[in-house]
C-alpha positions in Angstrom: 148.5 204.4 337.8 149.8 203.3 334.4 148.0 200.6 332.4 150.1 197.9 330.9 149.8 197.7 327.2 148.5 194.4 325.9 150.7 192.8 323.3 150.1 189.7 321.3 152.1 188.0 318.7 151.1 188.5 315.1 149.9 185.4 313.2 151.8 184.3 310.2 149.1 185.7 307.9 149.3 189.1 309.7 153.1 189.1 309.3 152.9 188.3 305.6 150.3 191.1 305.1 152.4 193.6 307.1 155.5 192.7 305.1 153.6 193.3 301.9 152.3 196.7 303.1 155.6 197.8 304.5 157.3 197.3 301.1 155.1 199.8 299.4 155.2 202.5 302.1 157.5 205.5 302.1 158.2 207.0 305.5 157.3 210.7 306.1 160.2 213.1 305.9 162.2 212.8 309.1 160.4 209.6 310.2 161.5 205.9 310.0 159.4 202.9 309.3 158.7 200.7 312.2 160.8 197.5 312.1 159.4 194.6 310.2 158.2 191.8 312.4 160.7 188.9 312.4 159.3 185.7 310.8 158.5 183.1 313.3 159.5 179.5 313.0 156.5 177.6 311.8 155.7 174.0 312.5 155.1 173.5 308.8 158.3 172.5 307.0 159.0 173.9 303.6 160.8 171.7 301.2 164.6 172.3 301.4 166.0 173.9 298.2 167.9 171.5 296.0 171.6 172.1 295.6 172.3 174.4 292.6 168.7 175.5 292.4 167.8 179.2 292.5 165.9 180.6 295.5 162.1 181.1 294.9 161.4 184.2 292.8 159.8 187.2 294.4 156.8 188.8 292.6 157.9 191.7 290.4 157.8 195.1 292.2 155.9 197.7 290.2 157.4 201.2 290.0 155.5 203.7 292.1 152.8 205.7 290.4 153.7 209.3 290.0 151.5 211.3 292.4 149.0 213.6 291.0 149.3 217.2 292.0 146.5 218.3 294.3 143.7 220.6 293.0 143.8 224.1 294.3 140.9 226.6 294.3 141.1 229.6 291.9 142.7 232.5 293.7 140.4 235.0 295.5 141.9 238.0 293.7 141.3 236.3 290.3 137.7 235.6 291.2 137.1 239.2 292.3 138.6 240.5 289.1 136.3 238.2 287.1 133.2 239.3 289.0 134.1 243.0 288.6 134.8 242.7 284.9 138.5 243.6 285.3 139.6 240.2 284.0 138.2 238.0 281.2 138.5 234.3 280.7 140.9 233.2 278.0 138.4 230.8 276.4 135.0 229.1 276.9 133.2 225.9 275.9 129.5 225.4 276.1 128.7 221.7 276.8 125.0 222.0 277.6 122.8 220.1 275.2 125.5 217.5 274.6 125.3 213.9 275.5 127.6 212.8 278.4 130.2 211.0 276.2 130.2 213.7 273.6 130.7 216.4 276.3 133.5 214.4 278.0 135.5 214.2 274.7 134.7 217.8 273.8 135.9 219.0 277.2 139.2 217.0 276.9 139.9 218.3 273.4 139.1 221.9 274.5 141.4 221.7 277.6 144.3 220.3 275.6 143.9 223.0 273.0 143.5 225.7 275.6 146.7 224.7 277.4 148.5 224.4 274.1 147.4 228.0 273.3 148.8 229.2 276.6 145.5 229.9 278.2 145.5 230.0 282.0 141.8 230.4 282.8 138.8 229.1 280.9 135.0 228.9 281.3 133.3 225.6 281.0 129.5 226.0 280.7 127.6 222.9 281.8 124.1 224.3 282.0 122.1 224.1 285.2 119.8 221.2 284.2 116.1 221.7 284.1 113.3 219.9 286.0 112.9 216.2 285.2 110.4 215.6 282.4 106.9 214.7 283.6 106.3 211.0 283.7 110.0 210.2 283.3 110.8 208.7 286.7 114.3 207.7 285.6 115.0 210.8 283.5 118.0 212.5 284.9 118.6 216.2 284.5 121.7 218.3 285.2 124.0 215.3 284.4 126.8 217.5 283.0 126.6 219.9 285.9 127.3 217.0 288.2 129.8 215.1 286.0 132.2 217.8 284.8 133.7 218.4 288.3 134.2 214.7 288.5 135.9 214.6 285.1 138.2 217.5 286.1 139.5 215.4 289.0 140.3 212.4 286.8 144.0 211.5 286.3 143.8 212.1 282.5 142.9 215.8 283.1 144.8 216.5 286.3 148.0 217.1 284.3 146.1 220.0 282.7 143.9 221.4 285.5 145.2 223.3 288.5 141.7 223.8 290.0 138.2 225.0 289.4 135.4 227.1 291.0 131.8 227.8 290.3 131.4 230.8 288.0 130.0 234.1 289.1 126.4 234.9 288.1 127.4 237.0 285.0 129.3 234.0 283.6 126.6 231.4 284.3 126.7 230.9 288.1 126.1 227.3 289.1 125.8 226.3 285.5 129.4 227.1 284.7 132.9 226.6 286.1 136.1 228.6 286.0 138.9 226.2 285.3 142.5 227.2 286.0 145.0 225.5 283.6 148.6 224.5 284.2 151.3 226.0 282.1 152.5 223.8 279.3 156.0 222.3 280.0 158.8 222.6 277.5 
């Protein structure tokens, strides 16, 4: 026994919303977009355009944002070579002890310089963060350890960063990250 599919007509607001969404969507490779719903005649009458007047202007369409490349983990062979001491990092920065804003700017400068120098793998030391100070209910510890991965995912650094992983124990363990850098273009 087959069930009949319920269908209903879209409201004018739903049609307007669908048209707005469909304009911004790119179909997947080999797929077509579903047809746009045809506008229904509404009981409201719009004022007829005057002779010689231009049709109403459509809102400007913004160019599509360039998509950010996805982050990829550091390769297993590279991690093994680092752990076994057969490979060294190209550079390192120690952020622990810095304030959040200071560390963010230092990290950005360091990654730009490292990429400019042709480095492919760097070590970012965040520190593990200690226990919260006694009596400081709102004191936060380990802020950089939590924030640096977030910063590495931001659009301003994605053009530099291929991916990152927690460092091995001899390089700082959970208080440090290996960061793989993109090759500089041009």
